[in-house]
N, C-alpha and C positions, 0 to 999 in steps of 0.2 A: 716618219722623219722628224727629228727634233728641230723645232724652230729656234734660231739664234736670236738673241736680243740685239737691238740696234746699238751701234757704237756709242751713241749719245744717251743711252738709257741711264736714268738715275732713279734708284729706289725712292719711294715716297718717304718723307720724313715722318717718324713715329715718335710720340712722346714717351720717354722712358718711365714716366711716373704712372700715367693712366693706361699706357700701351695702346692709345688710340692714334690714328693718323693726326698729324699736327693741325690740319685744317679743321678738325672736329674735336680737338682736345677740350675736355671739360674741366681741367685743373683750376682754371680761374674761378670756378664756382664751388670748389671744395671748401667746406667749412668744418674745422675740427669741432666735434661735439663730445664733451666729456660725459661719462656715464658711470654711475655706481655699479651698474650691472655689467659683468664681463660677458662679452659675446664671442662665441666660438663658432665659426662657419665651416661646414664640411662641404666641399665642392666636388661634384663629379668631374673627372678629368675631361669629359667631352664638353663640359660647360666652360672650362678654363679658356678655351680658344674662341669662345663666342664674343665677338667684338662689342655687342651691345648688352652683355651681361652686367649685373649690378652688384655682385658679391665683392669684387675688387673695389668698386666705388665705395661700398659701405665700409670696407676695411680701411680705406684712406681717410674716411671721415671720423671713424671711431678709434681713438687712441687705445681704448681699453678693449681691444678685439684681436682675434687671431683668425687667419684664413688657412685651412688645411685642404690640400687637393689630393684626392685618391678615392679608392673604392673600399678597401679594407682597413679599418682603423682600430679594431679591437686590440691589436698588439703594438699600436703606435705609442711609445713611451712619452714622446713630446706632447701629444694630445692629452693623454691621461694625467700627465703632470699638471696640465692646465685645468683639468676638470676635478682633480682630487683636492678640493678645497672645502673642508667641513663647515666653514662659515658662510659659504655660498655654493651649496651643492648643485650639480648640474641638472637641468630639466631640458626636455626636448620639445621644441616648437614644431609639431607635426600633427596633422589631423588623424583621427581614428576613433573607433567606437569607445575606447577607454580614455580619450583625451578630455581634460578638464577645461571648461571655458575660462580663459585667462582674464576676461573682463569681469565676469560674474564672481569668480573665485580665484583671485590672484594669489600667488604664493605668499605665505605669511612672513617670509624671511627673505633676505637677499639670495639671489640665485646666479648661477652661470648659465646663460641662455645658449643652447646648442641649436643651430639653424642649418638645415640641409639645403644646398643650392644646386638646382638642376631642373630639367623637365620633370613632370610627374613620373614618367617611366624611370628616369635616372634616379630620382629621389627614392622611389619605391625599391629599386634594386639595391641602393646603398643601405637603406634600412634593413632589408632582408639579409645583407651580407655582414652585418655587424650586430651580433646579439647583445653585446654590452650597451651599445647605443640604443637599440630597440627596447632594452629593459628600463631605460630611464623614465622617470615620471613624465607623462606627456601632457602638453597643453596645446590648445588650439584657439582660434578666434574667428569671428565673422567680420569680413572687411566692411567698414562703415560706408564705403562708396566704391564704385567700379575702379579698376586699375587705370592709371594714366599711361600705361605701357602701350601707346598707340602704334608702336613699330614692331610689336611682337604679339602673336596670338596667344592669349591665355585660354586654358581648356574650358573655363566657365566664368561667369560674371563675378563669382565670389573668390576668384583666385587673383592674387596680386604678386608683384615682383618681390625679390628678397629685400631690397632696400625699402620698399613701401611697407612690407610686413614689419621690418625693424623699427621704422619711424613710428608706426602705430603701437606696437607692443611695448617698446621702451617708454613711450609716453604713458602707457597704462601702468607699467611697473614702477615708474618713478614719479608718477603724478604730475607730469609736466608735458602735455601734448604739444604745446607751442614750441618748446625748446627743440624737440626732435624733428620738427618740420624742416629744420635746416638741412637734414639729410637729403631732402628732396630737391634742393637747389641744383646740384649737378645732374641729378636724374632728369629733371624737367629740361635742363639745358641740352642734355644729350639727345633727348627725344625731339626737341625743337630743331636742333641742328641736323639730325638725321632726316627729318621730314623736309626741311629746307633744301638739303642736298638732293633729295629725291625729285623735287620739283624743278631744280635748275640743271641737273646733270642727267642727260638722256643716255640710255643704254647701259646704266650701271648694273653690275651683277646682282641679281636678286637671290638671296639665300634664306634669310631668317623668316620672312613672311612670304610663303609660297603663294603664287596665284592659284585660283581655282583650277582644278585639274580637269581638262576635257575628258580624260579617260573615265572619270567617275560618272559623268553623264552618259557616256556610251555604254557603260556596264549596267546601269539601271534599266529595268524593263520599261518599255515605252509608256505603259499605263501609269507607272510610278512617276515618270517625268512629267506627264501631262496633268496628273491629278495628285500631287503630294498631300493635299488636304484630306484624302480618303484613306491614308495609311493607318492601319490598326495593328499593333504588335500584340502577340499572344504567347503565353507559356502555360504549361499544364503539368499535372502530376497524376500518376496512376497507382492503384493498389495492385502490385505485381509480385507474385510469388517467385522466389529464386529458381530460375529454370536450369541453372548450372549445378545446383546442389540436389542430387537425386533423393536424399533423405527428406527434403522439403518439397520436392516436386509434386504438384497436384494437377488436377484437370481444370482448375480455375483459370480463366483467361484474364488478361490485364483489363482493368476497367478504370475509366477516368474518375477522379475524385476531387480534383482541384483545378480551377481555371482562372487565370488572371489576364486581363486584356487592357490595353491603354490606347486611346485615340490621341495621337500626337497633336493634331491641329487644335482640338478643343480642350485637351487635358482630362477628358472623362476616363474613368477607370472602372472596370468590372472585376470583382473578386468574389467568387462563389465556390462553395463546397458541395459535393454530392455524397450523400451517405453511401458507404460501401454496400454493394449487394452481396458480395462474396465474403467469406471470412477474411479478416485483415491479416496480411502477411506480417510476420514477426518484425521485420525491419521497416515497414512502411512508415509508421509515425516518425521514427528517427530520420529517415531519408527525406521525407517531405517537410520536416520541421514543424509539424502540427500534431498536437496531442490526440490520442485515440478518442478521448471524450469529445473534443471539438469535431473530429471526423464523424463521429456517430450523431452529431447534431446537424449534419449537412442536409441539404434538400433531397427530396426524392428526385429520381433521374428526370422525370417529366418536367418538374418545376425548374430543374437545373437547365434543361434544354430550352425551356421557354425564356428563362432569364437571359440566356445567351442570344437567342433570336431577337429579343427586345433591344439588345445592345448593338448588335451588328446589322449593317445594311447590305443589301444585295450587291451594291456597286463598290463596297469597301475593298481595299487592297490588304489582304491578310499577310502579315510578315511574321515568320517564326524561324527559330534556329533548328533547321531540319523540319521534318513533317511528323514527328512523333506525336506531339500534343494534338494537332489537327486530325491526324488519322484516328486517334482514340475517340475524339469528338464525333467524327463522321461515322464511326462504327455504331455509336449509340442512336443516331438518327440520320441516316444517309441522305434523306431527301431534304434539299433546301436548307441545310444547316450551315454550310460554308459558302462564302462568296466565291465567284468564279475565279477571281484574281488572287492567287496564292504565291507568295515569294519565299524562297529559301534563302534567308539572310546569310547563312553559313557559306553557301556557294558564292554569293555576291562578294562577301568579305574575302574569300579565298581568291577570287579573280582579281579583286582590288589590290591585295597584298602579294599576288603572284606566288602563292605557295600555300602549304597547309597551315591552318589557323588553330586547330585544336579546339579547346573550350572557349566560351565567350570571355572568360577571365583572361585567357592567354591572348585572345584577339584584342582585348582592350589594352593589354600591355604593348603589343606590337603597334597599335595605333596611337600609343602614348596618350590614352584617354583616362588613366586612373587619376582620381581626385576625389574631393568631398562629395561631388554629385553622384559618384558611382556607388556610394555606400547607402544611399537613401532608397530603401525598398519601395516598390509601388504596390505592394500587396502583402498578404500574409505568407509566412513560410519561405521555403526554398524557391517556389515559383515567383513570389513577389520580388525576391532579390534578383533572380535571373531576368525578370521582366525589365528591371531598371537597367541592367547591362544591355539587353537587347535594344531598348529604346535609345540608349546612348550611341550604340553602333549605327543604328538606322539614321539618327539625326546627323551623325558625322558624315555618312555617305551622302545624305541629302545636301548638307552644307558644301561638301567638296564638289558636288555636281552643280552648285549654284542655285539650288532650288529653295533654300531657306538660309537664314543666318543663325549662328549659335545663339542659344537661349540667353537673353539678357543683354546682349550688345551686338552691334553691327560689326561686320568684319571690315576693317579699314583696308585701303589699297596696299599692295605689296610695296615694301620699302627695300632699297638696295643696301648691301653691306659695303660701307665705305671704309 
């Protein structure tokens, strides 16, 4: 049954400029900042309705800027008219393996700065959906200090809001850091007003910063809740002949050749190679992203097992994505080679997300955990890259269960959407 509004109901007043409720309007703090650099912001539609977003705030402060909302921009003539300036060619501010450090190697000429606004998942999707945008020369930077965005959780300490990124990068490009600090006046005012509102208004609707989810704690095995300091994440690779291709099928069994493990609490990492005992399958080096020469320089299997045993403790909690790597390891030395506590993180993630999760890459997208931290491998080859993904997922589950805080900064209290 639909509830009717009371006869004396009056909608709350909203500022037509900043589109914030009048009682938390930040327009009095807006300061126009001229820039030689043209800024073009591409905002994901889901971010447009976020009351505490900063792209609109930045566009109100920067006269030489444009804000475009959408997902597909490759055929947007209005956008490309703004970008097709030979005297200031467009560059994309977005991290990636081919991104140039904008502080160490700034562009040698004026540019049009393209900035993507949205969560990491939204930004990643937007870049994937626009080949022309993705093909732009890419720049990135390391934030000089943690974000001041205390009312919204960033995925890691080195991630900042759109307006903070612009304040820093424009200061670098134009050699005047102090001038662009004015962009942060309305940002800081908005944050302060939001926090003040949270402390004076009880029962406000919480949306943007969700409280820790009790479900996450219930899903984690009891031993993982009681002893988060014992968690060790592990990935591995095998020398495996193609069993679906009859022309290549042999009697050789799969054998472990690479193992990478990371102890989250201490940051210790183990990265070891085992020299193949069987002929190396044709696709193995390409699959594991390690050269045949390096594989042949691996340890003997006895030394490999000893190195693993010296790293792992009997009371550790071994976390893996499925049990493929640990089963290969156990097959080599089934006695006392694995701790008793072994967790399938894929199953945990599936339960947490209430559905199929696919690969770890897909799980990270669903958890909205893509960002610079996911690209830093924790070891060699494919196993090292997969281990960094696994560690990020485990850390997220631990954080949501209230067992730890995100690396680099504490999780502030939930704030209401006013």
